N, C-alpha and C positions, 0 to 999 in steps of 0.2 A: 608311338608319337604321343599319346596321352597317358597320364597317370590313371591307374586303375585302383578302384576301391576294393577291399576285401572284407568279407563278412567277419564280424567279431564273433566270439563265443556265445554271446547272448543273442545272436541273430540279427544284430544290427549291422552298421556299416562303420569301419574304421579307416582313418586315412592312410593312404599309401605311404611307404617309407619316403621321407624327404618332403612330404606335403606340409604346408604351413596351415595350422588351425586358424580359423577366423576368430578374432576377439571381439566379444560383444561391444558395441558402441556405448560410450559413457553417456549416461542420462544427462541432459542440460539442467542447469540450476533453474529452479522456479523463478518466473519473473514476477517477484512479489517480495515484501519484507520478509526476512528470516523469521522463523518460529524459534522460540527459545531452546527447543529440543535440538536445533540444527546449528547451534553455536557453542564453541568452547568459551565460557566465560573466564577461563584461566589463561587466555591468549595473550593478555597484557594490553589490549586495546582499551583506550579510555573511554568509559561509558557512564552516563548518568541514569540511575535507575529510578523510573518513575511508577514502578509497579507494573502496570499493563504495557508500557512501552519502554524500551531501553534506547537511548540516544547516543550517538557517537558524532564526533566533530564532522562537519560538512563545510569545506571550503567555500567561502563567498556569502554564507548564510549567518544571520543572528538568529539563535533560537529563543522564541518567547513562549510563554504560557498563558493561556487564557483561563482565569481563575474566576469562580462563583464567589462573589464577595460575601454572601450570606453563610455559605457552607464551608468555604475555603478550599473546595474541591477543584482540582485542575479539570477543566472540560475539554480543552484541546491543546495541541501543540502546534506552533506556528514557526515555519521557517521563513524568515524575513529577509529579503534582499532590497536593493535600491530600486529595481524596477517592478518588483511584485512580491507576492507571498504564496505560500502553500499552507493551508491549514488542514491539519491531519486529527481525525477521531478514529478510535478503535472500538469494536463492538463484538460481543459473543455471537457465535452462529452455530447452527446445528452441524452435526458431523456430515460431511459430504454435501452440504448445503450450497446452494448458488444464490446468496443473498443480493448480490449486485443486480441480477436479473429481476428479482422481486421489487427491488427499492427504486429502480429507474422509472417505472410508470408512476409511482408515487411522487417523486421529485417533479417530474413533468406535470402532473395533475396540480401540485401546489403552485408551481410557476404560473400555470394558467389561471388559477384561482385569484392570484395577485395581479393579474392583467398583463402577464409576460409570457415568454415563450421558452421552451427547452427543446433544443435540436440535437438529435443524436449524431455523433461524429465518431470516426475512427481514430484510436490513439494507440501508443506504445502497449498499453495494458489491455486493449480490447475497446469495447464500446464506451464512449464518454458522453456526457451531456454538456452542451454549451447553453447556458441560461441566461436570459436577458429579461430583467425584472425591474419595473419602474421603483424608484426609491427617493429618498429626500435627504439633501445634505444638511448639516448642522445650522446653516444659514437660511434653511427654508427652501432653497431652489430645488427643482426637480432634476433628476438625473436618472439615466438608464444604468442599472448596475449589472455588470456582466461577470460571470464566473464560468468556470470549466471544471466539472466534477468528475472525478476518477474513482472507480470502485475496484477494490482488489479482495478476492476471497483467499482465505488461508485455511489451515487445518483447525476447524471450529472457531474461527474468528474472521472478522471482516474489517477492512480499513477503507475509509472514505477520505479522499483527498480533494480540497477545494482550492482551485487556482485563482488568484486575484491579481488584477493589474495587467501589465503588458504580456506576460506569458499566456494569457487567454486568447490572444490574438496573433502573436509572434511565435511561430513554430520553432525558430532558431534559438529561442530562449529555453525551450522545453526540456532539453536533455538535463540541464543541471537541476531542475526541480523534480524530475523523474529519479534521478540519483539520490536526491535528499529522501525521497519517499523509500526508496529501496534501502537506504542506509539504516533504517530502523529495525529493531528486534521487537517482536510482539510476544508477550507472555499472557496467554489466555487463562491459565490457571486450571486446576483439576475440579474446582467446586462447581456446583450446579448453578447455571445462568441461563435465563430465557434468551432465545435469539433475538438480538436487537439490543440487549442491555449494554450500556457503555462498560468498557474495561475500566476498572477503577484506577485513577491516576493520582498521584500525590507528589510533592516536591520534598525530597529528603532533606534533613536538617544540614547535611554536609554537601548539599549540591553546589557545584561551582560552574562557572561558565566554561563551556567547551568549544 
């Protein structure tokens, strides 16, 4: 009634004739931006190479870059949409490190020092921080600035995303911004960098709108 196993020459067990060998389950793709080592750059996908980050087109978003006027260095990448935006920064991290667990208390302490709050909440990428900090508009009026901060650890790098606008409060808008974060490719590089150092970003001369 039951299939029997027989001993192999090496002393182990082998499947009985006709038995189906189990196939190992495929490993799920990591829920994070891809590392440069995980991407075929010859796949024909249109990308803009900023150095530490490679960008692809994301439907519904305009891609902007925050540039330091003094140095000309790109500080962050912004996925902007009508109802909000996602600002992304990439940093070096130690091998096998968990930088997001280390940074969250620092962000919360900074928010408290500025008279605001930072509340931990669950998100698609794990723990997130919802920050509410008093601020001032250009016309001098007081406002409560709300952001939601996402942290993603990768191989020797760390990405921090800051949501601004309606996606902070409206979960129905989040999937598009999460996909924008996942669309990036991160290039940490082989050079020595201290954990927390920003990955160098620059706008190539032949950059075009994507």
